C-alpha positions as CSV (number, residue, x, y, z in Angstrom):
1,M,144.6,85.4,194.4
2,D,146.4,83.7,197.3
3,Q,147.0,86.6,199.7
4,H,149.6,84.6,201.6
5,L,151.6,84.0,198.4
6,T,151.5,87.7,197.5
7,E,152.7,88.6,201.0
8,S,155.4,86.0,200.9
9,I,156.7,87.2,197.5
10,T,156.5,90.9,198.5
11,T,158.5,90.1,201.7
12,F,161.0,88.2,199.6
13,L,161.4,91.1,197.2
14,R,161.8,93.6,200.0
15,A,164.6,91.5,201.5
16,F,166.1,91.3,198.0
17,E,166.0,95.2,197.9
18,R,167.6,95.4,201.4
19,N,170.3,92.9,200.5
20,D,171.1,94.8,197.3
21,A,171.3,98.1,199.2
22,R,173.8,96.5,201.6
23,G,175.8,94.9,198.9
24,D,175.2,91.5,200.5
25,V,176.4,89.2,197.7
26,A,175.8,85.9,199.5
27,S,172.2,86.8,200.4
28,L,171.4,88.2,196.9
29,A,172.8,85.1,195.2
30,D,170.8,82.9,197.6
31,C,167.6,84.4,196.1
32,Y,168.3,82.6,192.9
33,A,168.0,78.9,191.9
34,E,171.3,77.0,191.3
35,T,170.8,77.7,187.6
36,F,168.5,80.4,186.3
37,L,167.6,82.3,183.2
38,V,168.2,86.0,182.7
39,A,166.5,87.8,179.8
40,G,166.4,91.3,178.5
41,P,166.5,93.4,175.4
42,D,169.8,91.8,174.3
43,G,168.7,88.1,174.7
44,T,168.6,85.3,177.2
45,L,171.4,83.6,179.2
46,A,171.4,80.6,181.5
47,V,173.4,81.6,184.6
48,K,174.9,79.5,187.4
49,R,174.4,81.0,190.9
50,G,178.1,80.9,191.7
51,D,179.0,82.8,188.5
52,F,176.3,85.4,189.3
53,A,177.7,85.9,192.8
54,A,181.1,86.4,191.4
55,A,179.7,89.1,189.0
56,L,177.7,91.0,191.6
57,P,180.6,93.2,192.8
58,R,181.3,94.3,189.2
59,R,177.6,95.0,188.7
60,E,177.5,97.1,191.9
61,K,180.6,99.1,190.8
62,M,179.0,99.7,187.3
63,F,175.9,101.1,188.9
64,D,177.9,103.2,191.3
65,E,179.9,104.6,188.4
66,M,176.6,105.4,186.6
67,G,175.5,107.4,189.7
68,C,172.9,105.0,191.1
69,R,172.3,106.0,194.7
70,S,169.4,103.5,195.5
71,T,167.0,101.0,194.0
72,K,163.6,100.5,195.7
73,L,160.7,98.2,194.9
74,G,157.9,100.3,193.5
75,S,155.3,97.7,193.0
76,A,154.8,93.9,192.7
77,V,151.8,92.1,191.1
78,V,151.9,88.4,191.9
79,T,150.2,85.8,189.8
80,K,150.0,82.2,190.9
81,L,150.9,80.1,187.8
82,D,150.2,76.7,189.4
83,A,150.7,74.8,192.6
84,R,154.5,75.4,192.6
85,Y,155.3,78.5,190.5
86,A,154.4,82.1,190.6
87,M,155.2,85.3,188.6
88,A,155.9,88.7,190.0
89,E,155.6,91.6,187.7
90,T,157.6,94.4,189.4
91,T,158.6,98.0,189.0
92,W,161.8,99.4,190.6
93,K,162.5,103.0,191.3
94,M,166.2,103.8,190.8
95,D,167.8,107.1,192.0
96,F,170.5,108.2,189.5
97,K,172.1,111.5,190.7
98,G,168.8,112.7,192.1
99,S,166.8,111.7,189.0
100,E,164.3,108.9,189.6
101,V,164.1,106.2,186.9
102,E,161.4,103.6,187.0
103,V,162.1,100.2,185.3
104,G,160.1,97.1,185.1
105,S,161.1,93.4,185.5
106,T,159.4,90.1,185.8
107,F,160.4,87.2,188.0
108,I,159.3,83.6,187.8
109,L,159.7,82.0,191.2
110,D,159.7,78.5,192.6
111,T,157.5,78.6,195.7
112,K,158.3,75.1,196.9
113,D,160.2,75.3,200.2
114,D,162.2,78.5,200.1
115,L,161.4,81.0,197.3
116,K,163.9,81.0,194.5
117,I,164.2,83.0,191.3
118,L,164.1,80.8,188.3
119,F,163.8,83.4,185.6
120,Y,164.5,87.2,185.6
121,L,163.3,89.4,182.7
122,S,164.5,93.0,182.6
123,H,162.1,95.0,180.5
124,H,164.6,97.7,179.8
125,D,168.3,98.2,179.0
126,I,169.2,100.6,181.8
127,G,172.1,102.2,179.8
128,T,169.7,103.1,177.0
129,V,167.1,104.4,179.5
130,L,169.7,106.6,181.2
131,R,171.1,107.9,177.9
132,D,167.5,108.7,176.7
133,R,166.9,110.6,179.9
134,G,170.2,112.5,179.6
135,I,171.6,111.0,182.8
136,L,174.6,109.3,181.0
């Protein structure tokens, strides 16, 4: 595995984590390609970066209302797919009212020039996870 690629993507994800914690909409949106795919238990959607940026404050409010205090990168396993693309399989540790919830996600990134997220897969519906744990 390309150690430089792994370090670059881990640094990118740590910056993503910090920008999320600060509520830095512009920096978060800039992590994504102009159009990208979001997939999860409910299906797949093509999203424009500008629409995503507009939705981020509502997303932040929703997580605040659910009691989310922080989200931290737990792990990242990077796989080089070819000369241009890489996959990062990640876990995120979320603090909801003092209860830690670990969720998984997978990112496909374009590594040409600046790193950009092309595809984001959430492995869990966070609402369902929180209800199952008795947090919601």
